[in-house]
PyMOL commands that place a pseudoatom at each C-alpha (Angstrom):
pseudoatom trace, name=CA, resn=SER, resi=1, chain=A, elem=C, hetatm=0, pos=[81.878, 103.302, 87.767]
pseudoatom trace, name=CA, resn=LEU, resi=2, chain=A, elem=C, hetatm=0, pos=[83.041, 106.562, 86.280]
pseudoatom trace, name=CA, resn=TYR, resi=3, chain=A, elem=C, hetatm=0, pos=[83.699, 108.059, 89.704]
pseudoatom trace, name=CA, resn=LEU, resi=4, chain=A, elem=C, hetatm=0, pos=[85.902, 105.132, 90.689]
pseudoatom trace, name=CA, resn=LEU, resi=5, chain=A, elem=C, hetatm=0, pos=[87.913, 105.658, 87.504]
pseudoatom trace, name=CA, resn=LEU, resi=6, chain=A, elem=C, hetatm=0, pos=[88.331, 109.331, 88.379]
pseudoatom trace, name=CA, resn=VAL, resi=7, chain=A, elem=C, hetatm=0, pos=[89.407, 108.412, 91.902]
pseudoatom trace, name=CA, resn=VAL, resi=8, chain=A, elem=C, hetatm=0, pos=[92.039, 106.047, 90.568]
pseudoatom trace, name=CA, resn=LEU, resi=9, chain=A, elem=C, hetatm=0, pos=[93.306, 108.728, 88.194]
pseudoatom trace, name=CA, resn=ASP, resi=10, chain=A, elem=C, hetatm=0, pos=[93.445, 111.279, 91.036]
pseudoatom trace, name=CA, resn=HIS, resi=11, chain=A, elem=C, hetatm=0, pos=[94.346, 108.923, 93.870]
pseudoatom trace, name=CA, resn=SER, resi=12, chain=A, elem=C, hetatm=0, pos=[96.653, 111.265, 95.760]
pseudoatom trace, name=CA, resn=ARG, resi=13, chain=A, elem=C, hetatm=0, pos=[93.907, 113.468, 97.167]
pseudoatom trace, name=CA, resn=ALA, resi=14, chain=A, elem=C, hetatm=0, pos=[92.383, 112.281, 100.396]
pseudoatom trace, name=CA, resn=GLY, resi=15, chain=A, elem=C, hetatm=0, pos=[89.171, 114.216, 99.757]
pseudoatom trace, name=CA, resn=THR, resi=16, chain=A, elem=C, hetatm=0, pos=[88.561, 112.199, 96.615]
pseudoatom trace, name=CA, resn=TRP, resi=17, chain=A, elem=C, hetatm=0, pos=[88.795, 108.961, 98.603]
pseudoatom trace, name=CA, resn=VAL, resi=18, chain=A, elem=C, hetatm=0, pos=[86.546, 110.392, 101.327]
pseudoatom trace, name=CA, resn=ASN, resi=19, chain=A, elem=C, hetatm=0, pos=[83.905, 111.302, 98.741]
pseudoatom trace, name=CA, resn=LEU, resi=20, chain=A, elem=C, hetatm=0, pos=[84.061, 107.809, 97.264]
pseudoatom trace, name=CA, resn=GLY, resi=21, chain=A, elem=C, hetatm=0, pos=[83.820, 106.315, 100.755]
pseudoatom trace, name=CA, resn=ILE, resi=22, chain=A, elem=C, hetatm=0, pos=[80.750, 108.384, 101.549]
pseudoatom trace, name=CA, resn=ALA, resi=23, chain=A, elem=C, hetatm=0, pos=[79.086, 107.314, 98.304]
pseudoatom trace, name=CA, resn=GLU, resi=24, chain=A, elem=C, hetatm=0, pos=[79.886, 103.645, 98.947]
pseudoatom trace, name=CA, resn=HIS, resi=25, chain=A, elem=C, hetatm=0, pos=[78.705, 103.915, 102.561]
pseudoatom trace, name=CA, resn=LEU, resi=26, chain=A, elem=C, hetatm=0, pos=[75.419, 105.495, 101.509]
pseudoatom trace, name=CA, resn=GLY, resi=27, chain=A, elem=C, hetatm=0, pos=[75.048, 102.745, 98.909]
pseudoatom trace, name=CA, resn=GLY, resi=28, chain=A, elem=C, hetatm=0, pos=[75.446, 100.097, 101.604]
pseudoatom trace, name=CA, resn=LYS, resi=29, chain=A, elem=C, hetatm=0, pos=[78.805, 98.882, 100.298]
pseudoatom trace, name=CA, resn=LEU, resi=30, chain=A, elem=C, hetatm=0, pos=[80.591, 98.981, 103.626]
pseudoatom trace, name=CA, resn=ASN, resi=31, chain=A, elem=C, hetatm=0, pos=[83.721, 97.043, 102.649]
pseudoatom trace, name=CA, resn=ARG, resi=32, chain=A, elem=C, hetatm=0, pos=[84.306, 99.350, 99.711]
pseudoatom trace, name=CA, resn=ALA, resi=33, chain=A, elem=C, hetatm=0, pos=[83.660, 102.357, 101.947]
pseudoatom trace, name=CA, resn=LEU, resi=34, chain=A, elem=C, hetatm=0, pos=[86.154, 101.040, 104.507]
pseudoatom trace, name=CA, resn=ASN, resi=35, chain=A, elem=C, hetatm=0, pos=[88.789, 100.672, 101.798]
pseudoatom trace, name=CA, resn=ALA, resi=36, chain=A, elem=C, hetatm=0, pos=[88.206, 104.205, 100.518]
pseudoatom trace, name=CA, resn=PHE, resi=37, chain=A, elem=C, hetatm=0, pos=[88.340, 105.747, 103.999]
pseudoatom trace, name=CA, resn=ALA, resi=38, chain=A, elem=C, hetatm=0, pos=[91.474, 103.752, 104.845]
pseudoatom trace, name=CA, resn=LEU, resi=39, chain=A, elem=C, hetatm=0, pos=[93.184, 105.096, 101.717]
pseudoatom trace, name=CA, resn=ALA, resi=40, chain=A, elem=C, hetatm=0, pos=[92.100, 108.626, 102.620]
pseudoatom trace, name=CA, resn=THR, resi=41, chain=A, elem=C, hetatm=0, pos=[93.556, 108.165, 106.105]
pseudoatom trace, name=CA, resn=TRP, resi=42, chain=A, elem=C, hetatm=0, pos=[96.805, 106.957, 104.576]
pseudoatom trace, name=CA, resn=GLU, resi=43, chain=A, elem=C, hetatm=0, pos=[96.927, 109.923, 102.175]
pseudoatom trace, name=CA, resn=ALA, resi=44, chain=A, elem=C, hetatm=0, pos=[96.218, 112.527, 104.875]
pseudoatom trace, name=CA, resn=PRO, resi=45, chain=A, elem=C, hetatm=0, pos=[97.067, 111.180, 108.344]
pseudoatom trace, name=CA, resn=GLU, resi=46, chain=A, elem=C, hetatm=0, pos=[96.801, 114.692, 109.789]
pseudoatom trace, name=CA, resn=ASP, resi=47, chain=A, elem=C, hetatm=0, pos=[93.137, 114.990, 108.741]
pseudoatom trace, name=CA, resn=PRO, resi=48, chain=A, elem=C, hetatm=0, pos=[90.670, 113.552, 111.291]
pseudoatom trace, name=CA, resn=VAL, resi=49, chain=A, elem=C, hetatm=0, pos=[87.742, 113.340, 108.854]
pseudoatom trace, name=CA, resn=PRO, resi=50, chain=A, elem=C, hetatm=0, pos=[88.702, 110.063, 107.128]
pseudoatom trace, name=CA, resn=SER, resi=51, chain=A, elem=C, hetatm=0, pos=[89.340, 108.385, 110.490]
pseudoatom trace, name=CA, resn=LEU, resi=52, chain=A, elem=C, hetatm=0, pos=[85.934, 109.504, 111.776]
pseudoatom trace, name=CA, resn=HIS, resi=53, chain=A, elem=C, hetatm=0, pos=[84.199, 108.083, 108.713]
pseudoatom trace, name=CA, resn=LEU, resi=54, chain=A, elem=C, hetatm=0, pos=[86.258, 104.922, 109.085]
pseudoatom trace, name=CA, resn=ALA, resi=55, chain=A, elem=C, hetatm=0, pos=[85.121, 104.592, 112.706]
pseudoatom trace, name=CA, resn=ASP, resi=56, chain=A, elem=C, hetatm=0, pos=[81.497, 105.052, 111.674]
pseudoatom trace, name=CA, resn=CYS, resi=57, chain=A, elem=C, hetatm=0, pos=[81.759, 102.210, 109.152]
pseudoatom trace, name=CA, resn=TYR, resi=58, chain=A, elem=C, hetatm=0, pos=[83.544, 99.973, 111.646]
pseudoatom trace, name=CA, resn=ILE, resi=59, chain=A, elem=C, hetatm=0, pos=[80.769, 100.566, 114.182]
pseudoatom trace, name=CA, resn=GLU, resi=60, chain=A, elem=C, hetatm=0, pos=[78.175, 99.664, 111.572]
pseudoatom trace, name=CA, resn=CYS, resi=61, chain=A, elem=C, hetatm=0, pos=[80.115, 96.455, 110.815]
pseudoatom trace, name=CA, resn=ASP, resi=62, chain=A, elem=C, hetatm=0, pos=[80.321, 95.700, 114.567]
pseudoatom trace, name=CA, resn=ARG, resi=63, chain=A, elem=C, hetatm=0, pos=[84.121, 95.911, 114.407]
pseudoatom trace, name=CA, resn=ILE, resi=64, chain=A, elem=C, hetatm=0, pos=[84.346, 97.771, 117.682]
pseudoatom trace, name=CA, resn=ASP, resi=65, chain=A, elem=C, hetatm=0, pos=[88.078, 97.366, 118.312]
pseudoatom trace, name=CA, resn=ASP, resi=66, chain=A, elem=C, hetatm=0, pos=[88.802, 98.803, 114.853]
pseudoatom trace, name=CA, resn=ALA, resi=67, chain=A, elem=C, hetatm=0, pos=[86.375, 101.664, 115.519]
pseudoatom trace, name=CA, resn=VAL, resi=68, chain=A, elem=C, hetatm=0, pos=[88.164, 102.437, 118.781]
pseudoatom trace, name=CA, resn=ARG, resi=69, chain=A, elem=C, hetatm=0, pos=[91.507, 102.561, 116.960]
pseudoatom trace, name=CA, resn=ALA, resi=70, chain=A, elem=C, hetatm=0, pos=[90.079, 104.813, 114.235]
pseudoatom trace, name=CA, resn=LEU, resi=71, chain=A, elem=C, hetatm=0, pos=[88.672, 107.196, 116.850]
pseudoatom trace, name=CA, resn=SER, resi=72, chain=A, elem=C, hetatm=0, pos=[92.034, 107.266, 118.610]
pseudoatom trace, name=CA, resn=MET, resi=73, chain=A, elem=C, hetatm=0, pos=[93.691, 108.093, 115.281]
pseudoatom trace, name=CA, resn=ALA, resi=74, chain=A, elem=C, hetatm=0, pos=[91.200, 110.904, 114.694]
pseudoatom trace, name=CA, resn=ALA, resi=75, chain=A, elem=C, hetatm=0, pos=[91.831, 112.404, 118.133]
pseudoatom trace, name=CA, resn=GLU, resi=76, chain=A, elem=C, hetatm=0, pos=[95.603, 112.091, 117.771]
pseudoatom trace, name=CA, resn=SER, resi=77, chain=A, elem=C, hetatm=0, pos=[95.650, 113.544, 114.260]
pseudoatom trace, name=CA, resn=VAL, resi=78, chain=A, elem=C, hetatm=0, pos=[94.359, 116.923, 115.421]
pseudoatom trace, name=CA, resn=GLY, resi=79, chain=A, elem=C, hetatm=0, pos=[96.811, 117.098, 118.312]
pseudoatom trace, name=CA, resn=GLU, resi=80, chain=A, elem=C, hetatm=0, pos=[96.399, 120.296, 120.266]
pseudoatom trace, name=CA, resn=ASP, resi=81, chain=A, elem=C, hetatm=0, pos=[95.024, 122.314, 117.339]
pseudoatom trace, name=CA, resn=PRO, resi=82, chain=A, elem=C, hetatm=0, pos=[92.549, 124.723, 118.996]
pseudoatom trace, name=CA, resn=ASN, resi=83, chain=A, elem=C, hetatm=0, pos=[90.416, 124.753, 115.831]
pseudoatom trace, name=CA, resn=HIS, resi=84, chain=A, elem=C, hetatm=0, pos=[89.728, 121.043, 116.278]
pseudoatom trace, name=CA, resn=LYS, resi=85, chain=A, elem=C, hetatm=0, pos=[89.416, 120.913, 120.063]
pseudoatom trace, name=CA, resn=ARG, resi=86, chain=A, elem=C, hetatm=0, pos=[85.701, 120.032, 119.987]
pseudoatom trace, name=CA, resn=LEU, resi=87, chain=A, elem=C, hetatm=0, pos=[86.223, 117.358, 117.350]
pseudoatom trace, name=CA, resn=ARG, resi=88, chain=A, elem=C, hetatm=0, pos=[89.029, 115.775, 119.395]
pseudoatom trace, name=CA, resn=GLU, resi=89, chain=A, elem=C, hetatm=0, pos=[86.849, 115.809, 122.522]
pseudoatom trace, name=CA, resn=GLN, resi=90, chain=A, elem=C, hetatm=0, pos=[83.938, 114.183, 120.678]
pseudoatom trace, name=CA, resn=ALA, resi=91, chain=A, elem=C, hetatm=0, pos=[86.178, 111.485, 119.191]
pseudoatom trace, name=CA, resn=GLU, resi=92, chain=A, elem=C, hetatm=0, pos=[87.619, 110.737, 122.628]
pseudoatom trace, name=CA, resn=GLN, resi=93, chain=A, elem=C, hetatm=0, pos=[84.163, 110.637, 124.249]
pseudoatom trace, name=CA, resn=LEU, resi=94, chain=A, elem=C, hetatm=0, pos=[82.818, 108.249, 121.614]
pseudoatom trace, name=CA, resn=ARG, resi=95, chain=A, elem=C, hetatm=0, pos=[85.912, 106.057, 121.925]
pseudoatom trace, name=CA, resn=LYS, resi=96, chain=A, elem=C, hetatm=0, pos=[85.490, 105.854, 125.705]
pseudoatom trace, name=CA, resn=ALA, resi=97, chain=A, elem=C, hetatm=0, pos=[81.772, 105.113, 125.339]
pseudoatom trace, name=CA, resn=LEU, resi=98, chain=A, elem=C, hetatm=0, pos=[82.510, 102.273, 122.909]
pseudoatom trace, name=CA, resn=VAL, resi=99, chain=A, elem=C, hetatm=0, pos=[85.150, 100.821, 125.209]
pseudoatom trace, name=CA, resn=THR, resi=100, chain=A, elem=C, hetatm=0, pos=[82.727, 100.959, 128.142]
pseudoatom trace, name=CA, resn=LYS, resi=101, chain=A, elem=C, hetatm=0, pos=[79.697, 99.603, 126.272]
pseudoatom trace, name=CA, resn=HIS, resi=102, chain=A, elem=C, hetatm=0, pos=[81.560, 96.860, 124.441]
pseudoatom trace, name=CA, resn=ALA, resi=103, chain=A, elem=C, hetatm=0, pos=[84.160, 95.972, 127.054]
pseudoatom trace, name=CA, resn=GLY, resi=104, chain=A, elem=C, hetatm=0, pos=[84.084, 92.301, 126.072]
pseudoatom trace, name=CA, resn=LYS, resi=105, chain=A, elem=C, hetatm=0, pos=[84.516, 93.030, 122.363]
pseudoatom trace, name=CA, resn=VAL, resi=106, chain=A, elem=C, hetatm=0, pos=[87.347, 95.545, 122.536]
pseudoatom trace, name=CA, resn=LYS, resi=107, chain=A, elem=C, hetatm=0, pos=[90.612, 93.629, 122.396]
pseudoatom trace, name=CA, resn=ARG, resi=108, chain=A, elem=C, hetatm=0, pos=[93.081, 96.469, 122.159]
pseudoatom trace, name=CA, resn=GLY, resi=109, chain=A, elem=C, hetatm=0, pos=[93.343, 100.088, 121.199]
pseudoatom trace, name=CA, resn=GLY, resi=110, chain=A, elem=C, hetatm=0, pos=[91.214, 101.423, 124.022]
pseudoatom trace, name=CA, resn=ASN, resi=111, chain=A, elem=C, hetatm=0, pos=[93.164, 103.642, 126.330]
pseudoatom trace, name=CA, resn=GLY, resi=112, chain=A, elem=C, hetatm=0, pos=[90.550, 104.152, 128.905]
for i in range(1, 112): cmd.bond("trace and resi %d" % i, "trace and resi %d" % (i + 1))
show_as sticks, trace
zoom trace
């Protein structure tokens, strides 16, 4: 697609990969969305947004241990930034809920 070409040409911006991931996710192309969100996470590890989208896709694919890791990455990426306190709390709550609900499926990455 034209957008994919533009993403490849401007691959160093995490937001571009996030936008592609959202489009792929909405189009039901979860593997392609996962790849785009993973690249966005790699490009901007300090930004929690790609990790949150990644977790959402992993949950939809029933890859709970990967979702738990992505949520942990999202919470860690914001650190103690007061502007992202609520986001960090929500990521941690969802991670804990996944670990509790899917205790048999979560192999590693759950810290509580």
